[in-house]
C-alpha positions in Angstrom: 1.3 22.5 22.7 2.7 26.1 22.4 5.8 24.6 20.8 3.6 23.2 18.0 1.9 26.5 17.4 5.2 28.3 17.3 6.5 25.8 14.8 3.4 26.2 12.7 3.8 30.0 12.6 7.4 29.6 11.6 6.5 27.1 8.9 3.8 29.5 7.5 6.2 32.5 7.6 9.0 30.6 5.9 6.6 29.2 3.2 5.3 32.7 2.4 8.8 34.0 2.2 9.7 31.2 -0.3 6.7 32.0 -2.4 7.9 35.6 -2.5 11.4 34.6 -3.4 10.2 32.3 -6.2 7.9 34.8 -7.9 9.3 38.1 -6.8 13.0 37.5 -6.2 15.3 40.0 -4.5 18.8 40.8 -5.8 20.2 38.5 -3.1 18.9 35.4 -4.9 21.8 35.5 -7.3 25.5 35.1 -6.3 27.4 38.3 -5.5 29.7 37.8 -8.4 26.8 37.3 -10.9 26.5 40.1 -13.5 23.4 42.3 -13.8 21.8 41.0 -10.5 19.5 44.0 -10.3 18.3 43.7 -13.8 17.7 39.9 -13.4 15.7 40.6 -10.2 13.7 43.3 -11.9 12.8 41.2 -14.9 11.9 38.1 -12.9 9.7 40.3 -10.5 8.1 42.2 -13.3 7.3 39.1 -15.4 6.0 37.2 -12.3 3.7 40.1 -11.4 2.5 40.5 -15.0 2.0 36.7 -15.4 -0.4 36.7 -12.4 -2.2 39.7 -13.7 -2.5 38.1 -17.1 -3.8 34.9 -15.5 -6.3 37.0 -13.6 -7.4 38.6 -16.9 -8.0 35.1 -18.3 -10.2 34.3 -15.3 -12.0 37.7 -15.8 -12.9 36.9 -19.4 -13.6 33.2 -18.5 -11.1 31.8 -20.9 -11.8 28.1 -21.4 -8.1 27.3 -20.6 -7.7 29.4 -17.5 -7.6 26.5 -15.0 -5.1 24.6 -17.1 -2.8 27.6 -17.4 -3.1 28.3 -13.7 -2.1 24.8 -12.8 0.7 24.8 -15.3 2.0 28.1 -13.9 1.6 27.3 -10.2 1.9 23.5 -10.0 5.6 23.2 -10.7 6.5 25.7 -8.0 4.6 24.1 -5.2 7.3 21.7 -4.2 9.9 24.4 -3.9 7.6 26.4 -1.5 8.1 23.5 1.0 11.8 22.8 0.4 13.9 25.7 -0.8 14.0 28.2 -3.7 16.7 28.6 -6.3 16.1 30.8 -9.4 16.9 28.0 -11.8 13.7 26.3 -10.6 11.7 29.1 -12.1 13.1 28.4 -15.6 10.5 25.6 -15.9 7.7 28.1 -16.1 9.6 30.9 -17.7 8.0 30.5 -21.1 4.5 30.4 -19.7 5.3 33.4 -17.6 6.4 35.4 -20.7 3.3 34.2 -22.6 0.9 35.3 -19.8 2.8 38.6 -19.5 2.4 39.3 -23.2 -1.3 38.2 -23.0 -1.7 40.9 -20.3 -0.2 43.5 -22.6 -2.5 42.5 -25.5 -5.5 42.7 -23.2 -4.6 46.1 -22.0 -3.8 47.4 -25.5 -7.2 46.0 -26.7 -9.1 47.9 -24.1 -7.1 51.1 -24.7 -7.5 50.9 -28.5 -11.2 50.1 -28.3 -11.7 53.2 -26.1 -9.7 55.3 -28.5 -11.7 54.0 -31.5 -15.0 53.9 -29.5 -15.5 50.2 -30.3 -16.4 47.6 -27.8 -13.3 45.8 -26.4 -12.5 42.4 -27.6 -13.0 40.6 -24.3 -13.1 37.2 -25.8 -9.3 36.7 -26.1 -9.2 32.9 -26.6 
C-alpha cells in the first residue's frame, strides 16, 4: 500500500509540473538552438497569466459566456497534463489566450478611466 501512495504523490507532483509548463513555460521548453527563447517564455507566461486573470474578471462580472470560455481555454489542455507538454500544443488556445488578455486590459482601463472621470465603471463587459 505505501507504494501506491508514493506513486499517487509522484503522479500529482508531475501533473502539477505539467500544468505549470503548459501555462507558464520556462525557457527550457524550447530547444537550445531556438532563437529568442527568453522572449518566447516571457510572452507565453505573461499571456497565460493575463488570460486567467481575464477569465476571472469575466466570472467577477458574471459574463454569460464565462463557462464556455473557461471550458474552451482549459479543456484542450487537460489531455496534455496527463501525458506530456510541448509548446506547440498551446497554439490551439493561443487566440483565446490573447483575446482574454486584451479583455483584461480593457476591464482594467475601464476601471481606471471611470475613476479618473468620476463615472461608475462599465462592469457589464459582455
